[in-house]
N, C-alpha and C positions, 0 to 999 in steps of 0.2 A: 071213577076209579074201584078197581078192581080188587079184592081183598089182595089178589097177589100183589099187585104194582104197591100198595099200603104197606109191605109186610117187606117189599123190596126198599121202596124211599126209607122208613124207618133204619133196613140194616145200612143203607148210604150216609145216611145221616148219620152214623156214628163212625162211621170207621175216616168219613172226610171231615169231624168238625172240627181238627187241630190242623188242616194243610195250613202250608202258608207258602206255595210258590205257585199261588192264582189256577190255583184247578180243587177249591174247597166244596163246600156243600153250596156253595151261594152259586159258582159257575154251573156244577151238577144239577139245580133247582134254574138256571136262568139257560140252559142249553134243554129241561127236562117242557119250561114256557114257549118256548119259542117254537119248540119241535110239534107242539099240543097245537101250537098260534097255523103253524104249517102243511099241519095235515089237516084243519079246516079246510083251507081251501083245496089244496094236492090230492087228497083222499090217504089212502094204504089206510092198514089194519093198528087200530088204534092203541090198544095195548101191547103192539110187538112194539110200536113207538115208544113207548111210556117208557118199559121195559131197557130198550135197547139204548134210550136218550139216559139213563138212570143210571147204568151198567155201564157207560161206554167209556167211562177212567178208571174200571175195578182193579184195573193193574198194569196200568201204563206201564212204557221201559221208564217214563221220565222220571214215578216215584217207588220202582219199583227193586231200583238196585241196577238198570239196563240188561232186565229180559224182555226181549221185544217176543212179540205175539203173542204175550201170556195171559193178558183179555178176554180172548174172548174162549177161553178155555176154562178160569175162573167162574165167570159169568156163567155160563153153562151148570157146574158143579152145583154154584148157589143157586140156582133157577129148580136144577131137581131137587134140592135138601126140600124144598120150600113149596114143591108139589107141581110143579109147572108140568104140562107136555114133551115128552119129548124134542117132538117139532118142534113146537113156540119155541124150545132152550135153545136148539139147535138154530131157529132162522134169528135171534138174539146174536149167538155165536157170532156170525155171518159177521153180522153188523160191528160189534165190539171190536173186531180182526181186522174189518174192512176200511174202519172212519175215521183213521188218523190220517193226517197228511204223513208224508212217506220225503217228499227230496223234491227237489221241483224240473228232474229229469223223471221222475216216478211217476205212471201213469196212475190214476183211480182207476178201482173196477166196481163199485160199488154196482151191484143192477137192481136193485128191487127198491119201488118208491120210498119205502119204510126206509132201505140203511140210507139214499138220499137224503131224507128227511133230517135224520136223523143227524150223518154227516154236515148239511149245513146247518141248521139249529149248533153244531160246536164251532164250525168253522163262524157263524155270523157273531161269536163271542170271543172269537180269539181278536177280532179287526176293532175296527174307531175307540170310543175315549178308552170302553173298561178293556180294548186289548190291549190298549197302552199302557194300562196299568198294569194288568195283570204277566205281558212281556217283561218291565223293571222288574215284578214281584218275583218272578223265579228266576230271574238273571242276578239280582242280590240274593236271592235263597242259595243259591248254588256258585256262588265267590265269584263272579263275572263281569267284567270289566260294564264302564255303560258305555261306551265308547271307546274307541284307538283311532285314528283317522289313516294310519299305516297302515291298518288290518282292513283287506276289504273281503267281501261277502263270496260266499262261493256258490253256485248250486248244482247243488248233486246231483249224484247219476244215482246213486242205491238208498235206499232204506237205514243201513248200519251206516254208512257217512256222513247221514242226515242226520242219526241221534248219536251220534259220537261224539259230535260236534262240539268246539268248546270257546264257540267264537264271543265276541264282545254286541250286545243287547242290539244295537242298532243295527248291525249287517244281518240279524235277526230278521228287521224287518225286509228285505232287499232276500234274504232267503227262503220266508216262505208267509210274512204277514200278506204285503204287500199282491202277492200272485193269488193270495183264496178268491178275490172276488172271481176273476175268470174260471176259477173250479167251481163254484156254486153250480147245482143241477138243478135248482126248480125259481120257476122267472118272481115266484113269489119270495125268493132268497136273494134274490138279484136287486131287486127292488130296494129291501132292507142295505143290502152290501156297499152298492153305490155311494149310498151318503158318508155310510164308515168308511167305505177305503179312502175318499176324497175327504176326509175329517185326518186320516193318517199323514193325508200329503201333505195337508198344512201344515200341519204338526212338527214333520221334519224338518222344514221348512222355516219355521221359525225355532227351532233346533238348531241348524245350524247357523241360520243368524245370532242368535247369542253365542252361539260357540266362537263366533270368527267378530265379534265384535271386543271393539278397543278402546278401551277407556277411558280419558287421558283426564 
């Protein structure tokens, strides 16, 4: 781990240590570790991957008051303050701006292997057992209902529509989480993602079984 990565890691730990939305330091650390794991298999510039993974949520619209696409600029300025080269800071900015899911009918445009790895690592943390826990933690933090049987999911056509959605948490599975497996970029991520995807499908079936149970 380079000195720059160490400094950014400490900064991010301080910023996110009190988060209660599921985007806390432990989420970022898991994304960082998964990204490093994927890099060992898929290749790419390790330091770029490390920096982008650590900064991928530095100013996410879900936590910054709804400002879209702010993270890249914040990441760039922070890296420049810490003495990063302008080229690497710009590369991190591009990854941070592109990493987030932007809606079911909005295409991803991540081009670099480094960006694809960071995006995969972030998406893997959004699915499976931890992904389920994070979804309900976020919904509760934002005062959203757990489930409303008569409110159906929407496949959003724009980032703005997706970002402004206030739907219940179970809808979020159909609007995002269950779609992520087929939007993973690397074979190594897909292998991990398939198991986590299956777990979510089984969880939802159990959820509906219990919701509809009549106890006499």
